[in-house]
VEXDREN-2710 file (C-alpha; in Angstrom, 1 decimal):
% VEXDREN-2710
k/r/px/py/pz
1/UNK/118.2/-96.0/109.0
2/UNK/116.8/-99.1/110.4
3/UNK/113.7/-97.6/112.0
4/UNK/110.7/-95.6/110.5
5/UNK/111.4/-92.2/109.1
6/UNK/109.8/-89.3/111.0
7/UNK/106.8/-87.8/109.3
8/UNK/107.2/-84.1/108.5
9/UNK/104.3/-83.1/110.8
10/UNK/105.8/-85.0/113.7
11/UNK/109.2/-83.5/113.2
12/UNK/107.6/-80.0/113.1
13/UNK/105.7/-80.6/116.3
14/UNK/108.7/-81.9/118.2
15/UNK/110.8/-79.0/117.0
16/UNK/108.2/-76.5/118.2
17/UNK/107.9/-78.1/121.6
18/UNK/111.7/-78.0/122.1
19/UNK/111.8/-74.4/121.1
20/UNK/109.2/-73.5/123.6
21/UNK/111.0/-75.4/126.3
22/UNK/114.4/-74.0/125.5
23/UNK/113.2/-70.4/125.2
24/UNK/115.3/-69.6/122.1
25/UNK/115.7/-70.8/118.6
26/UNK/118.0/-70.8/115.6
27/UNK/116.6/-70.9/112.1
28/UNK/118.4/-73.3/109.8
29/UNK/118.7/-73.8/106.1
30/UNK/118.5/-77.0/104.1
31/UNK/121.3/-79.4/104.8
32/UNK/124.1/-80.6/102.5
33/UNK/127.0/-82.9/102.9
34/UNK/129.7/-81.6/105.3
35/UNK/132.3/-80.6/102.8
36/UNK/134.1/-83.6/101.2
37/UNK/134.2/-85.6/104.4
38/UNK/133.1/-89.2/104.1
39/UNK/130.2/-90.2/106.3
40/UNK/129.9/-93.5/108.2
41/UNK/128.4/-95.2/111.2
42/UNK/128.8/-97.8/113.9
43/UNK/125.7/-100.1/114.0
44/UNK/127.0/-103.1/115.9
45/UNK/129.5/-105.9/115.3
46/UNK/129.7/-107.2/111.7
47/UNK/126.5/-105.5/110.7
48/UNK/126.7/-104.2/107.1
49/UNK/122.9/-104.7/106.8
50/UNK/122.3/-102.3/109.7
51/UNK/124.7/-99.8/108.1
52/UNK/122.5/-99.9/105.0
53/UNK/119.4/-99.4/107.1
54/UNK/121.0/-96.3/108.6
55/UNK/121.6/-95.0/105.1
56/UNK/117.9/-95.6/104.3
57/UNK/116.9/-93.6/107.4
58/UNK/119.4/-90.9/106.6
59/UNK/118.5/-90.6/102.9
60/UNK/122.2/-91.0/102.1
61/UNK/124.3/-94.1/101.8
62/UNK/127.3/-94.1/104.2
63/UNK/130.7/-94.8/102.6
64/UNK/132.3/-95.8/105.9
65/UNK/131.6/-98.2/108.7
66/UNK/133.3/-98.8/112.1
67/UNK/133.8/-102.2/113.7
68/UNK/135.7/-103.7/116.6
69/UNK/137.8/-106.9/116.7
70/UNK/137.5/-109.0/119.8
71/UNK/140.5/-108.9/122.0
72/UNK/140.1/-111.8/124.4
73/UNK/143.3/-113.6/123.3
74/UNK/146.0/-113.2/120.7
75/UNK/144.1/-115.8/118.6
76/UNK/141.0/-113.7/118.4
77/UNK/143.1/-110.6/117.5
78/UNK/145.1/-112.2/114.7
79/UNK/142.2/-114.2/113.2
80/UNK/139.0/-112.0/113.1
81/UNK/137.5/-114.1/110.3
82/UNK/133.9/-113.6/111.4
83/UNK/134.2/-109.8/111.1
84/UNK/136.1/-110.0/107.8
85/UNK/133.7/-112.5/106.3
86/UNK/130.8/-110.2/107.2
87/UNK/132.2/-107.1/105.5
88/UNK/133.9/-108.8/102.6
89/UNK/132.3/-107.8/99.3
90/UNK/130.4/-104.8/100.7
91/UNK/130.7/-101.3/99.4
92/UNK/131.9/-99.8/102.7
93/UNK/135.3/-98.5/103.7
94/UNK/135.6/-100.3/107.0
95/UNK/137.8/-99.1/109.9
96/UNK/138.6/-101.9/112.3
97/UNK/139.4/-101.1/115.9
98/UNK/142.3/-103.4/116.8
99/UNK/143.2/-104.3/120.4
100/UNK/146.9/-104.3/120.8
101/UNK/147.0/-106.1/124.2
102/UNK/144.6/-109.0/124.7
103/UNK/142.5/-109.7/127.8
104/UNK/145.0/-112.5/128.7
105/UNK/147.7/-109.9/129.3
106/UNK/150.7/-108.2/127.9
107/UNK/152.6/-104.9/128.1
108/UNK/153.4/-102.0/125.9
109/UNK/157.1/-102.5/126.8
110/UNK/157.1/-106.0/125.4
111/UNK/155.3/-104.8/122.3
112/UNK/157.9/-102.1/121.9
113/UNK/160.6/-104.7/121.9
114/UNK/158.9/-106.7/119.1
115/UNK/157.6/-109.5/121.2
116/UNK/154.2/-109.5/119.6
117/UNK/155.1/-108.9/116.0
118/UNK/154.2/-112.4/114.9
119/UNK/150.6/-111.8/115.9
120/UNK/150.3/-108.7/113.8
121/UNK/152.0/-110.4/110.9
122/UNK/149.3/-113.1/111.1
123/UNK/146.6/-110.4/111.3
124/UNK/147.9/-108.7/108.1
125/UNK/148.0/-112.1/106.4
126/UNK/144.4/-112.7/107.5
127/UNK/143.3/-109.3/106.1
128/UNK/145.0/-110.0/102.8
129/UNK/143.4/-113.5/102.6
130/UNK/140.0/-111.8/102.9
131/UNK/140.7/-109.2/100.3
132/UNK/141.0/-106.4/102.8
133/UNK/144.7/-105.6/102.5
134/UNK/144.1/-101.8/102.2
135/UNK/141.6/-101.3/105.0
136/UNK/141.9/-98.8/107.9
137/UNK/143.1/-100.0/111.3
138/UNK/142.5/-98.1/114.5
139/UNK/145.3/-99.5/116.6
140/UNK/144.9/-99.2/120.4
141/UNK/142.2/-96.5/120.1
142/UNK/141.5/-94.0/123.0
143/UNK/145.0/-94.8/124.4
144/UNK/144.9/-91.6/126.5
145/UNK/142.1/-93.0/128.7
146/UNK/142.9/-95.5/131.4
147/UNK/140.0/-97.8/130.5
148/UNK/142.0/-99.9/128.1
149/UNK/144.9/-102.2/128.7
150/UNK/147.0/-100.2/126.2
151/UNK/146.7/-97.0/128.2
152/UNK/149.7/-94.9/127.2
153/UNK/149.8/-92.5/130.1
154/UNK/152.4/-94.4/132.1
155/UNK/154.8/-94.9/129.2
156/UNK/153.9/-93.0/126.0
157/UNK/157.3/-93.7/124.5
158/UNK/156.6/-97.4/124.7
159/UNK/153.2/-97.0/123.1
160/UNK/154.8/-95.1/120.2
161/UNK/157.6/-97.7/119.8
162/UNK/155.0/-100.5/119.9
163/UNK/152.9/-98.7/117.3
164/UNK/156.0/-98.5/115.0
165/UNK/156.6/-102.3/115.4
166/UNK/153.0/-103.1/114.5
167/UNK/152.9/-100.8/111.4
168/UNK/156.3/-101.9/110.1
169/UNK/155.3/-105.6/110.5
170/UNK/151.9/-105.3/108.9
171/UNK/153.1/-103.1/106.0
172/UNK/155.7/-105.7/105.2
173/UNK/152.8/-108.0/104.4
174/UNK/150.4/-105.5/102.9
175/UNK/151.8/-102.0/102.1
176/UNK/148.3/-100.7/101.4
177/UNK/147.1/-100.8/105.0
178/UNK/146.2/-97.5/106.6
179/UNK/146.6/-96.6/110.2
180/UNK/144.5/-94.2/112.4
181/UNK/146.2/-92.7/115.5
182/UNK/143.1/-92.1/117.6
183/UNK/143.2/-90.6/121.1
184/UNK/139.8/-89.6/122.5
185/UNK/138.8/-85.9/123.0
186/UNK/140.5/-84.3/126.0
187/UNK/143.8/-85.0/127.7
188/UNK/142.2/-87.5/130.1
189/UNK/144.9/-89.6/131.7
190/UNK/147.8/-87.9/129.8
191/UNK/147.6/-84.3/131.1
192/UNK/151.2/-84.5/132.3
193/UNK/152.8/-85.4/129.0
194/UNK/150.0/-84.6/126.4
195/UNK/148.9/-87.3/123.9
196/UNK/151.6/-86.1/121.5
197/UNK/154.2/-87.9/123.6
198/UNK/152.7/-91.1/122.2
199/UNK/152.9/-90.1/118.6
200/UNK/154.9/-92.7/116.6
201/UNK/156.0/-90.4/113.8
202/UNK/154.5/-89.3/110.5
203/UNK/155.8/-92.3/108.5
204/UNK/153.7/-94.6/110.7
205/UNK/150.4/-92.7/110.7
206/UNK/147.8/-92.0/107.9
207/UNK/145.0/-90.3/110.0
208/UNK/144.8/-88.3/113.2
209/UNK/141.7/-89.3/114.9
210/UNK/139.5/-88.1/117.8
211/UNK/136.3/-89.4/119.5
212/UNK/133.8/-86.8/120.6
213/UNK/130.6/-87.4/122.7
214/UNK/128.3/-84.8/124.1
215/UNK/129.0/-85.4/127.8
216/UNK/130.8/-83.4/130.3
217/UNK/131.8/-83.1/134.0
218/UNK/132.8/-79.5/133.8
219/UNK/131.5/-76.8/136.1
220/UNK/128.9/-75.7/133.5
221/UNK/128.1/-79.2/132.1
222/UNK/124.3/-78.4/131.7
223/UNK/125.1/-75.5/129.3
224/UNK/125.3/-76.7/125.6
225/UNK/127.5/-73.8/124.7
226/UNK/129.9/-74.3/127.6
227/UNK/130.2/-78.0/126.8
228/UNK/131.0/-77.3/123.2
229/UNK/133.6/-74.7/124.2
230/UNK/135.2/-77.4/126.4
231/UNK/135.3/-79.9/123.6
232/UNK/137.0/-77.4/121.3
233/UNK/139.4/-75.6/123.7
234/UNK/140.5/-78.2/126.2
235/UNK/143.9/-79.9/126.0
236/UNK/143.7/-82.4/123.1
237/UNK/140.4/-80.8/122.2
238/UNK/139.2/-80.2/118.7
239/UNK/141.4/-77.0/118.2
240/UNK/144.4/-79.1/119.1
241/UNK/143.4/-81.9/116.8
242/UNK/143.1/-79.5/113.8
243/UNK/146.5/-77.9/114.6
244/UNK/148.4/-81.1/115.2
245/UNK/147.0/-82.8/112.1
246/UNK/147.8/-79.8/110.0
247/UNK/151.3/-79.5/111.4
248/UNK/151.9/-83.2/110.4
249/UNK/150.2/-83.1/107.1
250/UNK/147.6/-85.6/108.0
251/UNK/143.8/-85.7/107.4
252/UNK/141.5/-85.9/110.4
253/UNK/139.2/-88.8/111.3
254/UNK/136.3/-88.9/113.8
255/UNK/135.7/-92.6/114.2
256/UNK/133.2/-92.1/117.0
257/UNK/130.9/-89.2/117.8
258/UNK/127.4/-88.9/119.2
259/UNK/124.8/-87.5/121.4
260/UNK/124.5/-89.0/124.9
261/UNK/121.8/-89.6/127.5
262/UNK/123.4/-90.9/130.8
263/UNK/121.9/-92.1/133.9
264/UNK/124.1/-89.8/136.0
265/UNK/122.8/-86.7/134.2
266/UNK/126.1/-85.8/132.5
267/UNK/125.0/-86.5/129.0
268/UNK/123.9/-83.5/126.9
269/UNK/120.6/-85.2/125.9
270/UNK/118.6/-84.2/122.8
271/UNK/121.0/-81.4/121.8
272/UNK/120.7/-80.0/118.3
273/UNK/123.4/-77.4/119.2
274/UNK/126.0/-80.2/119.4
275/UNK/125.0/-81.7/116.1
276/UNK/125.1/-78.2/114.4
277/UNK/128.5/-77.4/115.8
278/UNK/129.9/-80.8/114.9
279/UNK/128.7/-80.2/111.3
280/UNK/130.3/-76.8/111.3
281/UNK/133.6/-78.1/112.6
282/UNK/133.7/-81.0/110.2
283/UNK/132.9/-78.6/107.3
284/UNK/135.6/-76.1/108.3
285/UNK/138.4/-78.7/108.8
286/UNK/140.3/-81.3/106.9
287/UNK/138.1/-84.2/108.0
288/UNK/138.5/-87.3/105.8
289/UNK/135.6/-89.2/107.4
290/UNK/133.4/-89.2/110.5
291/UNK/131.2/-91.9/111.9
292/UNK/128.2/-91.5/114.2
293/UNK/128.0/-94.0/117.1
294/UNK/124.5/-95.4/116.4
295/UNK/124.6/-97.9/119.3
296/UNK/123.3/-97.8/122.9
297/UNK/125.8/-99.1/125.3
298/UNK/126.3/-99.4/129.1
299/UNK/127.6/-95.9/129.1
300/UNK/124.3/-94.5/127.9
301/UNK/122.1/-93.9/124.9
302/UNK/123.3/-92.6/121.6
303/UNK/121.0/-93.9/118.9
304/UNK/119.2/-91.4/116.7
305/UNK/116.9/-93.9/115.0
306/UNK/114.9/-94.8/118.1
307/UNK/113.4/-91.3/118.5
308/UNK/115.1/-90.8/121.9
309/UNK/116.8/-87.8/120.4
310/UNK/113.9/-86.4/118.1
311/UNK/115.4/-82.9/117.8
312/UNK/119.0/-84.0/117.4
313/UNK/118.0/-86.7/114.9
314/UNK/116.1/-84.2/112.8
315/UNK/119.1/-81.9/112.8
316/UNK/121.5/-84.7/111.9
317/UNK/119.3/-85.8/109.0
318/UNK/118.9/-82.2/107.8
319/UNK/122.6/-81.5/107.8
320/UNK/124.2/-84.8/106.9
321/UNK/121.5/-86.5/104.9
322/UNK/118.6/-86.1/102.6
323/UNK/116.0/-84.9/105.1
324/UNK/114.0/-81.7/104.6
325/UNK/114.8/-78.5/106.3
326/UNK/113.6/-78.1/109.9
327/UNK/113.7/-75.3/112.5
328/UNK/115.6/-76.5/115.6
329/UNK/117.4/-75.3/118.7
330/UNK/120.1/-76.0/121.2
331/UNK/117.6/-77.6/123.5
332/UNK/118.9/-80.1/126.1
333/UNK/115.6/-81.9/126.5
334/UNK/116.2/-85.4/127.7
335/UNK/115.0/-88.1/125.4
336/UNK/113.5/-91.4/126.4
337/UNK/115.9/-94.0/127.9
338/UNK/114.8/-96.5/125.3
339/UNK/117.4/-99.1/124.6
340/UNK/117.4/-101.6/121.7
341/UNK/120.4/-103.8/121.0
342/UNK/120.4/-105.1/117.5
343/UNK/123.7/-106.9/117.5
344/UNK/126.5/-107.9/119.7
345/UNK/129.6/-105.8/120.2
346/UNK/132.9/-107.4/121.4
347/UNK/134.0/-104.5/123.4
348/UNK/131.7/-102.9/126.0
349/UNK/131.7/-99.2/126.6
350/UNK/131.4/-98.2/130.2
351/UNK/131.9/-94.4/130.5
352/UNK/131.2/-93.3/134.0
353/UNK/131.9/-90.2/136.0
354/UNK/135.7/-89.8/136.3
355/UNK/137.7/-89.6/139.5
356/UNK/140.5/-87.8/137.6
357/UNK/140.2/-84.1/136.9
358/UNK/139.8/-84.1/133.1
359/UNK/138.8/-87.7/132.4
360/UNK/135.6/-87.9/130.3
361/UNK/134.8/-91.5/130.4
362/UNK/135.8/-95.0/131.4
363/UNK/135.5/-98.1/129.2
364/UNK/135.7/-101.7/130.1
365/UNK/137.7/-103.9/127.8
366/UNK/136.0/-107.2/127.5
END
């Protein structure tokens, strides 16, 4: 959205080159919106202008935007005025990622006992003061990975109880707030109990979320079809998400998803197969909204607008936006490692090769 739109001739040339390299192709038809699911994007901290630029590039205006509150201290968590001022008055449904333990320390067990309720009461009051008392909050996201301080694997019951304390406290101030329970794809650090052990109950959850990136450490990680099968069938994979959400009567969210180029070679690269299958899955399931992670971080490259994923970007625009039909493939051609950071993000993503059996990434909470 922010960068130049590809010319039709350039898109056709890149598509043909990828087909020749891959050795097979799949003809496609003109794209349309994936069912009734809302489309959104992450474009950097407090960046509504960049979200609009993404819409221009896509040929379709996003209805949703993702952002991350800083979590250095309780003061930064309970008073995110810079973020709220930036998004106030825009047309976007913003989902805020909310740290539930600050960098200065804390425990799930103390949270479960209500020790931090005053901070979340203040946060709710701050949201209301900025006219955002019905926003979506992604509390303690990706809690099944050990890369955040609120990792639930050691005490999922405490995570669930803490979640209930937060939701009860914040809804007492603003009943219109909505809450997204968002593990990342795969069991990761919760293979013993399953992420469902950290579920706080239907009364405290509005969406069941999952984050999906095209990266794998499986035995056949270079095969696009094998990677996709892993994302779908593994424990807490997409099949599980669809079943669990249906059983609990909740719509699905995908707050983060994207292509990936990684320095360790475990990213899927310029992979139209992944884009096509994400589109198919979103269309076939009860997805309320999904947001592409249009940001390059320390974990790797994800941005479609920089032409580092020419085939994947063309496929994404074809299926999700207003771009013309193209012929594409499941090519895994690696794009350029071009990185451009357009705005600051308060939380740094550091997804590296796991030491655990099923972990898919590691993040650093800054």
